[in-house]
MARFIKOL-555999 format. One record per residue (C-alpha): residue number from 1; residue in three letters; x, y negated, z. Coordinates in steps of 0.1 Angstrom, whole numbers. Example, Ala and Ser with C-alpha at 12.3 -4.5 7.8 and 13.67 -1.06 7.14 Angstrom:
num residuo px py pz
1 ALA 123 45 78
2 SER 137 11 71
***
This chain:
num residuo px py pz
1 UNK 4 -3 -1
2 UNK 15 -32 -9
3 UNK 25 -59 18
4 UNK 6 -89 24
5 UNK 25 -123 14
6 UNK 25 -131 51
7 UNK 33 -101 65
8 UNK 63 -100 42
9 UNK 75 -135 51
10 UNK 69 -126 87
11 UNK 92 -97 86
12 UNK 120 -115 66
13 UNK 117 -140 93
14 UNK 124 -115 122
15 UNK 152 -96 105
16 UNK 170 -134 99
17 UNK 165 -144 138
18 UNK 176 -108 148
19 UNK 210 -114 127
20 UNK 214 -146 142
21 UNK 207 -139 184
22 UNK 227 -106 183
23 UNK 260 -122 193
24 UNK 249 -141 220
25 UNK 230 -112 236
26 UNK 261 -90 234
27 UNK 279 -118 249
28 UNK 255 -120 281
29 UNK 252 -79 285
30 UNK 273 -63 316
31 UNK 305 -47 304
32 UNK 306 -10 313
33 UNK 316 -2 349
34 UNK 304 -38 361
35 UNK 275 -46 382
36 UNK 257 -77 389
37 UNK 266 -104 411
38 UNK 238 -108 440
39 UNK 245 -146 446
40 UNK 250 -157 405
41 UNK 235 -127 387
42 UNK 267 -127 366
43 UNK 287 -96 361
44 UNK 316 -87 380
45 UNK 339 -56 377
46 UNK 331 -29 400
47 UNK 360 -13 420
48 UNK 377 13 404
49 UNK 366 49 423
50 UNK 393 69 443
51 UNK 411 94 421
52 UNK 401 124 440
53 UNK 434 139 429
54 UNK 453 117 444
55 UNK 472 124 477
56 UNK 477 97 506
57 UNK 516 96 495
58 UNK 506 86 462
59 UNK 485 60 473
60 UNK 502 23 471
61 UNK 511 15 509
62 UNK 527 -21 519
63 UNK 559 -21 537
64 UNK 558 -30 577
65 UNK 569 -63 582
66 UNK 605 -62 595
67 UNK 613 -58 635
68 UNK 619 -94 653
69 UNK 655 -98 664
70 UNK 657 -109 701
71 UNK 688 -127 711
72 UNK 696 -115 751
73 UNK 718 -132 770
74 UNK 732 -114 805
75 UNK 731 -134 838
76 UNK 762 -142 856
77 UNK 758 -134 893
78 UNK 778 -142 927
79 UNK 806 -119 924
80 UNK 811 -116 885
81 UNK 849 -129 873
82 UNK 865 -134 841
83 UNK 869 -152 809
84 UNK 827 -159 811
85 UNK 827 -173 844
86 UNK 856 -198 836
87 UNK 832 -206 808
88 UNK 803 -215 827
89 UNK 828 -235 852
90 UNK 839 -255 824
91 UNK 805 -261 818
92 UNK 796 -272 850
93 UNK 825 -297 853
94 UNK 817 -312 818
95 UNK 782 -323 835
96 UNK 799 -340 865
97 UNK 797 -308 887
98 UNK 827 -303 910
99 UNK 837 -270 909
100 UNK 873 -248 900
101 UNK 883 -232 868
102 UNK 892 -200 887
103 UNK 875 -171 869
104 UNK 856 -159 899
105 UNK 818 -165 910
106 UNK 827 -181 943
107 UNK 802 -198 968
108 UNK 817 -233 952
109 UNK 806 -219 917
110 UNK 772 -210 932
111 UNK 765 -242 948
112 UNK 774 -261 915
113 UNK 747 -234 897
114 UNK 722 -246 924
115 UNK 727 -282 918
116 UNK 724 -277 881
117 UNK 693 -259 888
118 UNK 678 -289 911
119 UNK 684 -311 883
120 UNK 668 -292 856
121 UNK 639 -287 880
122 UNK 643 -251 881
123 UNK 643 -227 912
124 UNK 677 -231 929
125 UNK 688 -193 932
126 UNK 724 -202 925
127 UNK 724 -173 895
128 UNK 731 -184 859
129 UNK 706 -167 842
130 UNK 695 -169 805
131 UNK 678 -202 808
132 UNK 709 -220 826
133 UNK 733 -204 804
134 UNK 712 -218 771
135 UNK 710 -255 786
136 UNK 749 -247 790
137 UNK 752 -240 754
138 UNK 768 -200 768
139 UNK 762 -167 757
140 UNK 773 -139 780
141 UNK 770 -102 765
142 UNK 783 -82 797
143 UNK 801 -94 826
144 UNK 821 -71 853
145 UNK 801 -76 885
146 UNK 769 -81 868
147 UNK 743 -50 878
148 UNK 729 -38 845
149 UNK 760 -47 822
150 UNK 758 -34 790
151 UNK 786 -4 780
152 UNK 799 -8 744
153 UNK 814 19 728
154 UNK 850 12 715
155 UNK 871 26 690
156 UNK 910 21 688
157 UNK 923 4 659
158 UNK 957 -5 648
159 UNK 981 -39 658
160 UNK 996 -53 629
161 UNK 1032 -55 624
162 UNK 1046 -85 650
163 UNK 1055 -116 625
164 UNK 1075 -143 642
165 UNK 1072 -163 611
166 UNK 1034 -165 606
167 UNK 1015 -169 641
168 UNK 979 -176 642
169 UNK 963 -210 642
170 UNK 963 -212 678
171 UNK 1002 -201 682
172 UNK 1003 -168 692
173 UNK 1015 -135 678
174 UNK 1008 -96 682
175 UNK 1037 -85 711
176 UNK 1043 -51 697
177 UNK 1026 -26 670
178 UNK 1003 4 680
179 UNK 967 10 685
180 UNK 944 -10 707
181 UNK 936 15 734
182 UNK 913 -4 754
183 UNK 897 -41 746
184 UNK 891 -69 770
185 UNK 862 -67 790
186 UNK 841 -43 814
187 UNK 859 -15 825
188 UNK 854 11 853
189 UNK 834 -10 873
190 UNK 857 -43 871
191 UNK 870 -66 846
192 UNK 900 -56 823
193 UNK 916 -87 818
194 UNK 936 -79 787
195 UNK 944 -58 758
196 UNK 959 -21 761
197 UNK 985 -16 731
198 UNK 994 21 726
199 UNK 1030 27 716
200 UNK 1059 50 723
201 UNK 1079 40 753
202 UNK 1111 19 748
203 UNK 1095 2 716
204 UNK 1105 -36 716
205 UNK 1080 -60 734
206 UNK 1083 -98 719
207 UNK 1069 -128 732
208 UNK 1038 -139 720
209 UNK 1047 -174 724
210 UNK 1073 -197 731
211 UNK 1077 -204 767
212 UNK 1100 -199 804
213 UNK 1099 -167 822
214 UNK 1083 -171 856
215 UNK 1084 -132 865
216 UNK 1104 -103 859
217 UNK 1096 -81 883
218 UNK 1076 -52 899
219 UNK 1039 -64 906
220 UNK 1011 -37 921
221 UNK 989 -23 896
222 UNK 1011 -40 867
223 UNK 1041 -22 871
224 UNK 1069 -41 857
225 UNK 1059 -73 845
226 UNK 1067 -102 826
227 UNK 1049 -135 828
228 UNK 1057 -167 801
229 UNK 1045 -201 811
230 UNK 1036 -217 782
231 UNK 1030 -254 794
232 UNK 993 -270 802
233 UNK 985 -237 828
234 UNK 987 -214 799
235 UNK 1003 -183 803
236 UNK 1006 -145 786
237 UNK 1014 -113 805
238 UNK 1034 -82 796
239 UNK 1026 -50 821
240 UNK 1036 -15 824
241 UNK 1069 -21 808
242 UNK 1098 7 813
243 UNK 1126 -22 811
244 UNK 1136 -60 811
245 UNK 1152 -80 781
246 UNK 1151 -115 802
247 UNK 1153 -129 836
248 UNK 1132 -153 857
249 UNK 1138 -188 845
250 UNK 1148 -177 806
251 UNK 1136 -197 779
252 UNK 1122 -173 752
253 UNK 1112 -184 717
254 UNK 1084 -167 696
255 UNK 1086 -132 685
256 UNK 1119 -128 709
257 UNK 1123 -92 725
258 UNK 1113 -97 763
259 UNK 1109 -59 770
260 UNK 1103 -28 764
261 UNK 1066 -4 763
262 UNK 1066 20 794
263 UNK 1044 36 818
264 UNK 1047 20 851
265 UNK 1022 9 878
266 UNK 988 20 876
267 UNK 986 36 839
268 UNK 975 63 822
269 UNK 1003 70 795
270 UNK 1026 46 774
271 UNK 1014 13 763
272 UNK 1017 -27 768
273 UNK 990 -44 791
274 UNK 988 -76 777
275 UNK 969 -111 789
276 UNK 964 -143 774
277 UNK 954 -169 805
278 UNK 940 -201 795
279 UNK 943 -228 825
280 UNK 947 -200 847
281 UNK 914 -183 832
282 UNK 921 -146 818
283 UNK 904 -149 781
284 UNK 900 -122 753
285 UNK 930 -124 735
286 UNK 920 -111 703
287 UNK 905 -146 691
288 UNK 939 -157 697
289 UNK 960 -133 674
***
């Protein structure tokens, strides 16, 4: 049956309108796997379902945050002694508190700490705790005579050959060659105020710095001991010698042989006990060498 003219015109118009509107309709249709937003009605991508075959190990995991590093400072208490106490006494003196630099936490040092605590409006306990030391710009890791002082593992290390032509920036050289068998610091419940350098008996010991011999003889636990005065209250000590090459009053040059390695006094083997004392206070020799 032939179409009527009006019906034919309507069919042609509908076909043309459908062709024009198809691209716009395609843009409005939701994409596969998306869901309409409840707020705007717009299509949003739906979360991908978990992979049933994946294991917990294969799932991405955010790394944990790095642990926070907390600096610890050991307190100084009455009865402690050593280089750290000397630094505390110097810091007190720099603030106008009259204490002697002895390297011993005595009654006068405790009174000075209490005075400082009162100035800082702290409880006057007389103990240089972490807060007091921080205010003075000091940090103490471990101190002899302090309960709970940390014990640090130590490994022997070699000493370079003594070189009297190239001293350190502070003017010192190593006094002998060998292995450092015991460091400066707390040892056996007391302060070890120097370095022990293990070496064969009879090996030469050299002056770490030019000076004057003020002691050359036997002295209690040091055994055969030489003490050199370098001026300004600075001295070096050389203990457990087997023989002397100098006598009291001699003026020695840096690198000059002053004695021989031995095992005298309170000693457990052939070695040199070497100390550096600055203004009378025993200091760790390593930074000076």
